[in-house]
C-alpha positions as CSV (number, residue, x, y, z in Angstrom):
1,X,13.5,33.2,87.0
2,X,9.6,34.8,88.0
3,X,9.0,35.7,83.8
4,X,8.9,32.5,82.5
5,X,7.4,30.5,85.1
6,X,4.5,32.3,86.6
7,X,2.0,30.1,87.4
8,X,4.5,28.1,89.4
9,X,4.3,24.6,87.8
10,X,7.9,23.8,87.4
11,X,8.0,23.9,91.2
12,X,6.1,20.2,90.9
13,X,8.0,17.9,89.8
14,X,6.6,17.7,86.2
15,X,9.3,16.4,84.5
16,X,11.9,13.9,85.4
17,X,14.3,12.1,83.7
18,X,16.6,8.6,83.2
19,X,19.7,7.9,81.7
20,X,20.3,4.5,80.5
21,X,23.3,2.3,79.7
22,X,23.6,2.9,76.4
23,X,23.6,6.6,77.6
24,X,20.5,7.4,75.9
25,X,18.5,10.2,77.8
26,X,14.5,9.4,78.6
27,X,12.8,12.3,79.8
28,X,9.3,11.9,81.1
29,X,6.4,14.6,82.1
30,X,4.0,13.5,84.3
31,X,5.3,9.9,84.3
32,X,4.9,9.8,80.6
33,X,7.5,9.5,77.8
34,X,7.6,12.5,75.7
35,X,11.3,12.8,74.0
36,X,14.7,10.0,73.9
37,X,18.0,12.4,73.7
38,X,21.0,9.9,72.3
39,X,24.1,11.0,71.0
40,X,25.8,14.5,71.5
41,X,22.9,15.8,72.7
42,X,22.2,13.7,75.3
43,X,25.7,14.6,76.6
44,X,24.9,18.1,76.1
45,X,21.6,18.0,78.2
46,X,23.3,15.8,81.0
47,X,26.2,18.6,81.6
48,X,23.4,21.2,80.8
49,X,21.8,19.4,83.7
50,X,24.7,18.2,86.3
51,X,24.7,20.7,89.3
52,X,21.4,22.7,88.6
53,X,18.6,23.1,91.4
54,X,15.3,21.6,90.9
55,X,13.4,24.6,89.4
56,X,16.5,25.5,86.7
57,X,16.3,21.6,86.1
58,X,12.8,21.1,85.2
59,X,13.3,24.5,82.7
60,X,16.0,23.0,80.7
61,X,13.6,19.5,80.6
62,X,10.8,21.8,79.5
63,X,13.2,23.8,76.8
64,X,14.5,20.6,75.5
65,X,11.2,19.0,75.2
66,X,9.5,21.9,73.3
67,X,6.9,22.0,76.1
68,X,7.7,25.6,77.5
69,X,6.0,28.0,75.4
70,X,3.8,27.2,72.7
71,X,2.9,30.9,71.2
72,X,-0.2,31.0,72.3
73,X,-0.3,32.6,75.5
74,X,-1.9,36.4,76.4
75,X,0.6,39.4,76.7
76,X,-0.8,41.5,79.7
77,X,-0.6,44.7,77.9
């Protein structure tokens, strides 16, 4: 996990999610809605996140929203 989150951003609760009655999942980043999942993707997300610890759940939400890696990070040589 240390190679994934070098700046420890996922230690804070930057991502949250909320499940609605009609089986939709709303994912929020710093309180702003950034993604809506419905149907099979929502079920898959809920199955993935069930039982995960806080930081691992944050990583799953980051990957689902696409806010995980942007491709412009510099690699240390």
